[in-house]
N, C-alpha and C positions, 0 to 999 in steps of 0.2 A: 617582495611577490603580487605578482596582481592576485587578486580574487576572482573565483568564482561564484555564480550565480544559482542559485536553485529556488523552487517553490516547494511544499511538499505540504500537501491537502490532510486533514488531519493532523498537523503537524506539533498541535497543543497537548495533543496526549498519548499515551500507551506507544504503540510501535513507531508512532509517527515521529514521538516527542524524543524517541531514542536517536531518529535518525536524523532530527533540528539539532540536536546537541551533539551530536560526532561530526555533523556537516561544520557547526560551529568551530568547532577544532581545528578541523582542519582547509581554513581559509575560504569558505563559503560566506559570501551573504545569504539570508534566509528568509523566505515569504512563506510565511503560513498561514492555511483558512482553515475556518471550522463553524460549526452554529454556536457554538463556545466562545468566551474570551480566553484569552492566552496569561494565565495567570503567575504572576512575578516577572513579566515582559520586561522589564526595566531592569531585571541582572542578566541579562543575555547581549551583548554586544553584536550588532550587525544582523539582528531579527527583526522585522517588522510581521505583522499578524493584522488578515481581515476579517472580520467577522461574518459570513454568510453562509446560504447553502448551493452546495458544489453541485447539485442535480439540476443546477439550471447554467446555463450558457456563459449567461451572464457575468455568472461571479468569477467564473476562469478567466474569463475577457476583463474584468476589473485588477482579476490580481497578475495576468502580465502583463498590464500597462501599467501597475505600480513598479513593475521589475524595471519597465523599460524605462518610466520616468525617473527612477530614483539610481538605476547602476548602469542603464543604456545597453543591457542585454540580458540573456538568460542561456544557460548553459545544461540545467537540468532539471526536469519536472518528475516528482514525484506522487505519483495517485496512490495514493494511502489509505483515504475515508473508504470503510466500508462498517457497516453493521454484520453480524452473527445472531442467527435467531435460528431453533431446531423449532420443527412443527412438523408432526403427521399430515399423510396426505389429507386425512378427513377432514383438516383444519383449516387447511389452505384456503383464501380467498382472493380476491382482487387487490383488497386493499394490504394484507401483506404482502403479494408480489408486488404491487405499484414501489410499492416503500424500499423495498430487497434490491429490484432492480436499477430505481432512480441513483438510489444511493452506490450502489457497487457497481453498475455499468456505467447508467448516464454518468455520472461522473467521470468515467475515465475517458468517452467518447469525447464530452465538451473538454476535458483537460491535454487531450490530444491534438483536436483541434486545434485551439486558442493556442497553443505553445510552436504548432511546429512553422512557420514560418519565422517565428524568430527562433528557435533551437537549429535552422541549418545555417544560420549566420555562425554558428560557433561549433558546429559537427557536432551538437547537444544527444542528450540523451532524454529518453522517457523509459523510468522505471513504474511496474505499476506491483504493488504489493498485491498478489493471491493467495495461492493456498494451498498444500496438498489436495484440499478439500473439489479442487477443479482438475484433479488427478484419477483422484476416486470417490466412490460414492458412499456414503455411511449410511446409515438407520434415522429415521424422522429428519432429513439433514435435505432433501432434495431439492427446496428451493434456493437454499443459499450454497452448496452443491453446485446448481445451476448456472450462477452467477460466476465463480470461480472458475469453469471450465468456457463461460461465454468472456473472461475476461481472457485469459487464455489464449482462446482462439483470438483474439482482438490485438495481443500481442505478435503472435506469428505474423498476423495478416500487415500490419501496421509495419511492421521492419523491411518485408514486400513493397509494401506500397513509399514507404517514408525513405529507402536504402538508399536513393538515386538521391536523395536530399543531404547523403549524409548522417541520417539522423537515425541513431541505434536504438531500437526498441526490444525491452524485456522484460520478465518477471521474475516475481522472486515465491516463493513456495514456500511458507515456514509452516510450521506445527504447533498450534496448545502454546503459544504465547502467552503467557500469566498478564494479563494485563486487566482493568477493572470490567473492561468488556468482555472480558472470556468470561471472567469469573459472574459476570453476571447471567451472561447466557448459559454457563453451565449450569446455572442453579432451579432454571425452568424446569417443569414438570416433564417435558418431553426429552429433555438434554440427561447424555449419558450421565452427567456429574452430580443428579437433581438429588438424590439421595445422601450422597457424601462427596464433594468436591474431590477434597482430598483424598483421599481415597482411590477417587475416579483416577485424578494425576498422577498419585505415587504408581497403582499396577500399569496403568500405560507407559510410565516409563518405563519400566522394569520390565515390561513384555513387550512392548512394541520399539524401543528404540534400541540400536546398536548398540551408542554410546553410553547407555544408562542414563542420562539425560533429561531434561529437555531445552529447546532453542532458550535465548533470550532476546531483548530488545534489541541487545548491542549487536546481537550477532547477527541478524538481519542487517540492520543500519552497517554494519562492516562489509556486505554483500553489499547493499547499495552503493556506497563510498568507492568499492573495487567496480561496480559495471559502470559506475562513471565516468572510471579513471585512464587515462589513455592505454595504460597494460592492460585494459577489456574491448579496445579497438577492433580488435575482428572478432564479439562475440553481440549477437543480434538475435530477434527471433525466439532467443531461450525461457524457459519459463524452467527457474532453478530452485531443489530443494534446499531448503535451511531446516532440516528439521534431524538432525542427530541420528540419519538412518534408519529412518520410519518406514521411507517407499523407495528403496536403492534401483537405480534405473542407469 
């Protein structure tokens, strides 16, 4: 069986690691990229990792070059890198916004730009890992929310722009995936879980979800696998919730 080739930014931890593992189990060769190294990379077959800053176009170009030189093609580009931080408006400054937008938005633009000329050769797919924060606002979260609304707008616009190259572009919008990054963000003073993270998550699960559970990394990864498949060949420009019914649409 012929393999597929994927790039997953931030694929060495959190949601990205879940995506990487599932793709590797489903006949993908995967190249990940992030600021930190990939622990235990030797335990994974078909995996390469490039350490770099994905807010720079040159890093994305380097990842794509690695994919083409190693495997001769590119089928899937997953823009997964992101940071989350609650902060009230009176504490927001240029440095905060620069970091948020460079990490969450510049990285998406550069990933799409660097990959599109190769994805058109395989009728490939771009999948952006967004959030339901890209569909509704929340207290002390205007900076992060702005980046995720922007990501969903990029998804919808590029689906129109790249459709004539047979490239599909979609977003996945999860809620409160239990990762180290989320727990760190929730522990800070302006976050809703500041005083008791576990109590906040339990209350949210019981009062906000339809399924009385929160989604997992694997739930997001399964949606990536589906959207990248031929079974989703008619789906593009969509921002799909993986939220256990928090925000029905």
